C-alpha positions as CSV (number, residue, x, y, z in Angstrom):
1,M,-9.5,8.7,7.2
2,I,-7.3,6.9,4.4
3,F,-8.5,3.4,5.7
4,D,-12.4,4.2,6.3
5,R,-12.8,1.0,4.1
6,L,-10.9,-1.6,6.5
7,K,-14.0,-1.4,8.9
8,E,-16.8,-1.4,6.2
9,R,-14.9,-4.3,4.5
10,R,-14.5,-6.0,7.7
11,N,-18.0,-5.6,8.8
12,Y,-19.1,-6.7,5.2
13,E,-17.1,-9.8,5.5
14,G,-18.5,-10.5,9.0
15,Y,-15.1,-10.6,10.7
16,T,-14.1,-9.0,14.1
17,Q,-11.1,-6.9,14.8
18,Q,-9.6,-10.0,16.6
19,N,-10.4,-12.2,13.7
20,I,-8.7,-9.7,11.2
21,A,-5.9,-9.2,13.7
22,D,-5.3,-12.9,14.1
23,I,-4.9,-13.2,10.2
24,L,-2.3,-10.3,10.4
25,K,-0.5,-12.0,13.5
26,V,-0.8,-8.6,15.5
27,Q,-2.9,-7.6,18.5
28,R,-6.1,-6.6,18.4
29,A,-5.4,-3.1,19.6
30,T,-2.8,-2.7,17.1
31,Y,-5.4,-3.6,14.2
32,A,-7.9,-1.2,16.1
33,G,-5.4,1.9,15.7
34,W,-5.0,1.0,11.8
35,E,-8.8,0.7,11.3
36,S,-9.4,4.2,13.3
37,G,-6.6,5.9,11.6
38,K,-5.0,6.6,14.7
39,D,-1.8,4.6,13.3
40,I,-0.7,3.9,9.7
41,M,-0.9,0.4,8.5
42,P,2.1,-0.9,7.0
43,L,2.3,-1.6,3.5
44,R,3.1,-5.2,4.3
45,Q,0.0,-5.8,6.4
46,L,-2.1,-3.8,4.0
47,F,-0.9,-6.1,1.4
48,K,-2.0,-9.2,3.4
49,I,-5.5,-7.7,4.0
50,A,-6.0,-6.9,0.3
51,N,-5.0,-10.4,-0.4
52,N,-7.3,-12.0,2.3
53,Y,-10.5,-9.7,1.1
54,Q,-9.3,-10.5,-2.7
55,L,-9.6,-6.7,-3.3
56,S,-7.5,-4.0,-4.7
57,L,-5.2,-1.9,-2.6
58,D,-6.7,1.0,-4.4
59,Y,-9.9,0.1,-3.3
60,L,-9.0,-0.3,0.3
61,T,-7.1,3.0,0.5
62,G,-9.8,4.8,-1.2
63,L,-7.8,5.4,-4.4
64,S,-10.4,3.6,-6.5
65,D,-14.1,2.9,-6.0
66,D,-14.0,-0.2,-8.0
67,D,-14.5,-3.0,-5.5
68,S,-14.1,-6.0,-7.9
69,K,-12.6,-9.2,-6.5
70,I,-9.2,-9.8,-7.6
71,R,-7.1,-12.7,-6.9
72,S,-3.3,-11.9,-6.5
73,K,-0.9,-14.6,-7.1
74,I,1.8,-12.4,-5.2
75,K,1.6,-13.6,-1.5
76,S,4.0,-10.9,-0.3
77,I,5.7,-7.6,-1.4
78,D,9.0,-8.3,-3.3
79,L,11.4,-5.2,-2.5
80,N,13.1,-5.8,-6.1
81,I,9.8,-5.5,-7.9
82,V,8.6,-2.3,-6.0
83,A,12.1,-0.9,-6.6
84,S,12.1,-1.7,-10.3
85,N,8.5,-0.2,-10.8
86,L,9.4,2.9,-9.0
87,K,12.5,3.3,-11.1
88,S,11.0,2.3,-14.4
89,F,8.3,4.8,-13.8
90,R,10.5,7.7,-13.0
91,K,12.4,6.9,-15.7
92,K,9.7,6.4,-18.2
93,E,8.4,9.9,-17.1
94,H,12.0,11.5,-17.2
95,L,11.9,12.5,-13.8
96,T,14.8,12.7,-11.4
97,Q,14.9,11.1,-7.8
98,E,14.8,14.8,-6.7
99,Q,11.6,15.7,-8.6
100,V,10.0,12.3,-7.3
101,A,11.4,13.4,-3.7
102,K,9.9,16.8,-3.9
103,A,6.5,15.5,-4.9
104,L,6.5,13.2,-1.9
105,Q,7.9,15.8,0.4
106,T,10.9,13.5,1.2
107,T,14.6,13.3,0.4
108,Q,16.3,12.0,-2.7
109,S,18.0,9.7,-0.3
110,N,14.8,8.1,0.6
111,I,13.8,7.4,-3.2
112,H,17.0,6.1,-3.8
113,K,16.6,3.3,-1.0
114,Y,13.2,2.7,-2.4
115,E,14.5,2.3,-5.9
116,T,17.4,0.2,-5.0
117,G,15.3,-2.2,-2.8
118,K,17.1,-1.0,0.4
119,S,14.0,-0.4,1.9
120,L,10.1,-0.6,1.3
121,I,8.5,2.5,0.6
122,T,6.5,3.7,3.5
123,T,2.6,3.4,3.4
124,M,2.1,7.3,3.2
125,Y,4.7,7.8,0.5
126,A,3.3,4.8,-1.6
127,L,-0.1,6.6,-1.4
128,E,1.2,9.9,-2.2
129,F,3.2,8.4,-5.1
130,S,-0.2,6.8,-6.3
131,K,-2.2,9.8,-5.8
132,H,0.4,12.4,-7.4
133,F,1.4,10.3,-10.4
134,S,-1.9,8.5,-11.2
135,Y,0.0,5.2,-10.5
136,P,-2.2,2.6,-9.2
137,L,-0.8,1.0,-5.9
138,D,-1.4,-2.4,-6.7
139,K,0.9,-2.0,-9.8
140,L,3.5,-0.4,-8.0
141,L,3.3,-3.5,-5.6
142,G,3.5,-6.0,-8.2
143,R,-0.1,-7.1,-7.7
144,K,-1.5,-6.5,-11.2
């Protein structure tokens, strides 16, 4: 499961699922679905929990094994930062939107929406982007 570390970290910190659900302002069953891998945690919620634990998104999602504490000054995801980071990376690597879309198995239209800030990249596409292009999820979302 991609979020195995959610339960591990919750237990380590001494929280119950209800405690975390309250922090995220969701029902306990909703959080339980995310923690079990039954459902995919939205990026905004994953961002909040990473800030709460003061851990990197890359660690929580298994992209990194570095569990060093970090303090993010950014409290929420800024669509413009994510859009700018996606576009800057693509241009720096001399990739087209179509090439990025193919790597993520999505459409060029979706990549365009993410790069223009019309919609937030989904959790699954953000994870795939980070894995495929070796680009830290925290950096993509402006946390580092």
